[in-house]
C-alpha positions as CSV (number, residue, x, y, z in Angstrom):
1,M,-5.2,22.3,-42.2
2,T,-6.1,19.6,-43.9
3,L,-6.5,15.3,-43.0
4,R,-3.9,15.2,-45.2
5,A,-1.6,17.1,-44.2
6,A,-3.0,17.0,-40.3
7,T,-2.0,13.3,-40.4
8,V,1.9,13.9,-42.2
9,A,2.2,16.5,-39.3
10,A,1.5,13.4,-36.7
11,I,3.8,11.4,-38.4
12,V,6.6,14.3,-38.4
13,A,5.9,14.6,-34.9
14,A,5.6,10.7,-33.8
15,A,9.1,10.6,-35.6
16,G,10.9,13.6,-33.8
17,C,10.2,11.7,-30.2
18,L,11.1,9.1,-31.2
19,A,14.5,10.1,-32.7
20,T,15.0,11.7,-29.2
21,V,14.4,8.5,-27.2
22,A,17.4,7.2,-25.4
23,T,18.7,3.8,-23.5
24,A,17.7,3.5,-20.1
25,L,20.7,2.9,-17.7
26,A,19.6,0.0,-15.1
27,A,21.3,-2.5,-13.2
28,S,21.8,-6.0,-14.4
29,P,19.8,-8.9,-14.6
30,G,21.5,-11.2,-12.8
31,P,20.9,-11.7,-9.5
32,S,22.9,-9.5,-6.5
33,A,25.0,-10.2,-3.6
34,A,22.6,-8.9,-1.1
35,A,20.1,-11.2,1.6
36,S,17.4,-14.0,-0.7
37,G,13.7,-13.4,-0.1
38,D,11.2,-10.9,-0.5
39,P,11.7,-7.8,2.1
40,R,8.8,-7.1,1.8
41,S,7.1,-10.4,3.8
42,A,8.3,-11.8,7.1
43,G,8.9,-15.4,6.2
44,Q,5.4,-15.8,4.0
45,G,6.5,-16.4,0.8
46,P,7.0,-13.8,-2.1
47,G,5.2,-11.2,-2.6
48,L,2.3,-12.0,0.0
49,M,1.1,-9.4,2.0
50,G,-1.7,-8.8,4.3
51,D,-4.4,-11.9,4.4
52,P,-5.6,-13.0,1.2
53,A,-8.4,-14.7,2.8
54,F,-9.6,-11.6,4.3
55,A,-9.0,-9.9,0.5
56,V,-11.0,-13.1,-1.2
57,V,-14.0,-11.6,1.0
58,A,-14.2,-8.1,0.6
59,V,-14.2,-8.7,-2.8
60,V,-17.1,-11.5,-2.5
61,A,-19.1,-8.7,0.0
62,I,-18.1,-5.4,-2.4
63,G,-20.1,-8.0,-5.3
64,L,-22.9,-9.1,-3.8
65,G,-23.4,-5.4,-2.3
66,A,-23.5,-4.1,-5.9
67,V,-25.7,-6.8,-6.8
68,V,-28.1,-6.0,-3.5
69,L,-27.7,-2.2,-4.8
70,T,-28.6,-2.7,-8.7
71,L,-31.6,-4.8,-7.7
72,V,-32.9,-1.6,-5.0
73,W,-32.2,0.9,-7.6
74,V,-33.9,-1.3,-10.3
75,R,-36.9,-1.7,-8.0
76,L,-37.3,1.9,-7.3
77,T,-37.0,3.6,-10.2
78,A,-39.3,0.9,-12.1
79,P,-42.4,2.7,-14.1
80,S,-45.5,2.0,-12.7
81,R,-47.7,-0.4,-13.9
82,G,-51.0,0.2,-15.3
């Protein structure tokens, strides 16, 4: 199969897939009559789950650990001088 034939086959396959796509049925984008607010959190505000300060400290700790381990690896695997 030549490159041109493969390209044509890929385009035909893509067009066939696009031709069979159906419209997705979903709820209306308007607000519902359900209770207001975010049901995932109890009064913390919209979408706040867990403790954000702990998440920040964890990310900083992981970053510092990566730096330390990288420096140790570089020191241990460096060729000897001389």
